[in-house]
N, C-alpha and C positions, 0 to 999 in steps of 0.2 A: 431504487435510487442508489447511485454509486456509493455514497457514504455508508449506507446501511450494509451493503455487501462488503465493503472494506472492513468495517467494524466486525462483521461476522467472521471473515477470514482471518483477521488479526487475532481474534479470540481463539481460533482453532490452531493457527500456525505461528503466532507471534511469540509464544512462550514468555510473555511478560508477567511479572508477579502481581500486577494490579488488575482489577476488573476493567475490561475495555469500556464498559458503560460508565465508568467513573472518569474517563478521560475526555477532555474537551477536544474538539476537532483540531485545534492548533497546538495541543500539548506535544512536547518533544518526546517521541517514542523511544529514543535511545536513552533519555533520562529516565523513562519509565521502565527500562530494562530490556528493550529490544536489542538483541545481539546481531552481529553481522551475519552469522549463520541463519538466524531466524528471519532476517530480512530477505535472504535468498529464498528460503522456504516460502515466505509470504509472497514474494514475487512470482514464484512458480505457480502457486495457488491462484493468484490473480490472473496470470496468463491463461491458465486452464479455464477459470470461471468466465472470463470475458472474451476468450478465444482471440487473444492478442499476443504480440511479442514486444517486450520492452526494447526500444532501440538503444543503441550504445550510449547516446547522449543523456539518457535518463537513468542509466545504471550508476547511480551515485547516492551518497548518503542523504543529500538534500531532497531527493525524490521520495525518500522513505522516512523523512524526519517527523512527519505528522500525518494524521488521517487526512487532513486537508491537502497536504502535499501529494499524497498517494492518489487521492481523487482527482487532483489537477493533472497529474501525469497520465492517469487513465483517460481522462477527458481528451487530452491532447492526442493520445494514441488512437482513440476511437474516431475523433474528428479527422485525423490524417488518413485513416482507413476509408472513411466515407468519401473523402475527396478523391482518393486514388481509384 
């Protein structure tokens, strides 16, 4: 499941000071301590794990604001790849 993988990668690459399992899917990751640098590290890990590339329109703070937002962005990317 995408959410579980996002949580796992967030715990490894997010550098946030709270336990990822304590966060709700909709909690603001930046409020939890996610930095811009860490969001880039997370994005690179997600691209490698899912063998995708984030398109320019998804390279924004909103796409990485929560676990749900990241999962939605990944779902969009995967769907777009399947259609192409």
